[in-house]
N, C-alpha and C positions, 0 to 999 in steps of 0.2 A: 679544384674544389671548392665550389663556392655555397654557403650555406645562407638563407634567408635569415633578418633577423626574424624573433621570436618576438610577440607584443607580451608584455609581464602577466601575468591571471593574475585579477581582481576581483573584487566582490560582484560588482557589474557583469563581468563576463562570467562569472559560474553561474551566477543566478538569474541570470535573461531564460524570458522563454523562448527557446525557438522549434522547429519542427522536426524530423527525423530522429534519426540514430546518433546523437550527440553526446559526448557528457553530461551536457546542461540535462537532456530530457532523463537520464539514469539518476541524474540527482533527484528530478522531482517525482520520477517513480519511486524512488525507495521514501521519500518527504510521505507522498500520499499512502504507500504500502502501510507504511508504521501507523497514520492516520485510519486506518480500517481495520489495524489488526487491534490499538488501542479499543476503538468503537465497537468491536464484536465481546473483545474482554467485557469492556463496561456492559454491555448487552445484556450477558451469557451472569456478571454479579448480577447487577440489579433486577433482572426477571428471574435468574433461578432456573435459567433452561437455556438451550443452545439456541444460536442463532435461526439456523433452520428451523429448529421447532419453533421459535417466536417468531416467528411470520407463517408458521403454516407450512411452511415447503416439505416437510417430513412429520410422518405420522408416525405417531408410537405403535409399536410393536406390541399386543399384550398377549403371554401365552399360559392357555387357564389347562392345569394339570390335574386329572383328576385323583 
């Protein structure tokens, strides 16, 4: 049984931008998800309301009890 030699993983290989379902794509997806999550938390903290309410995508429902 012959095995092909594998190239060592380097920072250039792991962080390069490639299309498709690759380990590099999953790394970039995780990085962008973390940035989006932090942006949502900052929006909520600085505005005092949720992200959907901040962009007026959800209206507040108020109940009047008599």
